[in-house]
C-alpha positions, -999 to 999 in steps of 0.1 A, spaced: 0 0 0 14 34 -10 16 62 16 -10 82 -2 -36 54 0 -26 48 37 -31 85 45 -65 85 28 -75 54 48 -64 69 81 -81 102 73 -113 82 65 -110 64 99 -107 98 117 -137 112 98 -158 82 106 -149 85 143 -161 122 142 -192 115 122 -207 84 138 -228 85 170 -228 47 175 -208 35 205 -200 1 191 -186 17 159 -161 40 176 -151 12 201 -144 -11 172 -125 16 152 -104 25 183 -95 -12 188 -85 -16 151 -64 16 151 -47 5 184 -37 -28 169 -23 -10 139 -3 13 161 11 -16 180 30 -26 148 53 4 154 85 0 174 78 0 211 104 28 218 86 52 195 49 43 199 44 48 237 42 87 237 16 86 209 -4 58 226 -3 75 260 -14 108 246 -43 94 226 -56 70 252 -53 93 282 -71 121 264 -99 98 255 -100 84 291 -101 120 305 -131 128 284 -148 96 295 -143 103 332 -149 141 333 -176 146 307 -205 131 326 -200 156 354 -200 186 331 -228 178 307 -264 174 315 -287 157 290 -319 155 310 -325 120 295 -318 85 306 -319 70 341 -305 92 368 -277 73 386 -263 100 410 -272 135 419 -247 158 436 -246 194 447 -256 224 427 -227 247 417 -233 283 405 -230 288 368 -223 250 362 -257 238 377 -265 205 393 -238 179 391 -254 145 382 -247 114 363 -272 95 341 -270 66 317 -274 89 287 -245 111 299 -223 80 304 -231 67 269 -224 101 253 -192 105 273 -181 70 261 -188 80 225 -168 112 228 -140 96 247 -135 67 222 -140 92 193 -111 114 206 -90 83 212 -97 70 176 -86 104 161 -55 104 182 -46 68 172 -52 76 135 -27 104 137 -3 81 156 -5 55 129 2 82 103 32 95 122 47 61 131 40 38 101 39 59 69 69 69 48 66 107 47 93 111 20 73 88 -3 41 106 6 55 140 -5 69 124 -36 36 109 -45 16 141 -40 0 151 -73 -13 185 -61 -7 208 -31 29 195 -28 39 224 -5 11 216 18 20 179 18 56 188 26 46 211 54 24 184 70 53 159 67 78 182 83 54 190 111 47 153 117 84 147 121 87 173 148 73 150 175 99 121 172 127 147 166 118 165 199 116 131 216 151 122 205 164 156 215 148 153 250 164 119 255 198 133 245 195 163 267 184 141 297 214 118 292 237 149 289 224 164 321 226 130 339 262 127 328 269 159 348 254 145 379 219 160 377 189 137 377 158 148 358 126 137 374 90 149 378 71 176 358 93 204 371 125 186 361 113 179 326 100 215 323 137 226 325 143 209 291 116 230 274 139 260 267 167 241 250 142 221 231 125 252 217 159 268 209 171 236 191 138 234 171 142 270 159 178 264 149 168 232 131 140 250 112 164 278 101 189 252 88 162 233 70 150 265 53 185 274 42 190 238 29 157 239 9 166 274 -5 201 262 -15 185 232 -34 161 254 -53 129 245 -36 100 264 -52 121 277 -81 109 272 -117 126 244 -136 134 224 -105 136 186 -109 113 163 -91 115 127 -80 94 104 -102 61 97 -86 55 60 -77 27 44 -96 -5 35 -77 -14 -2 -77 -48 -18 -79 -47 -22 -41 -42 15 -36 -72 24 -58 -93 -1 -39 -82 13 -6 -90 49 -16 -124 38 -29 -131 18 3 -122 49 23 -146 71 4 -174 44 8 -168 41 45 -170 79 50 -202 80 28 -217 52 49 -209 71 81 -226 102 68 -258 82 58 -260 59 89 -249 81 118 
């Protein structure tokens, strides 16, 4: 499967997660995307998985207390807070919180699969339109693993000098050098692209890889799945 077809399929999965209101559908989609993300190396996948799953779990746990539907069976009724109103939990609120939590987790896992498993160089090379936008997205996607490697290197450097980094306050000290390193890397990248004639007329391009029958079937299936999610929400 080409990176373009894989991107279309992951985008369709994220769109379905946002469109559907059926709990079983978002749970199944989240499980499938989680299995796909587990194919990535363990050393790279854990930040993405923790971010996607904890954000979905946070919505699942907090949302029932902050949203009142007025429907379903009332399970618990708490105090009344000014502006917020009465804090209560009902079956309808729990179901809606589960849908939103799994929906957010599925979108996060779709992005994780895109960042971890796709070849972004081939994706930019296969773009037939909006090449600059595709390049910008690919460069932005690479930012997360690059920052992760920089943070690990900084932590080892500081540890070698006898300073142990631990806790949120300790890791917050790495923020300033990480931002400075990112700005310097962006400047070097811009100079390299300018030196190689990016955006200039007459510039050569890498031959685009041909799409196979499987790629066309995947893109068609992605469109059908999104259309089905729109019709049977």
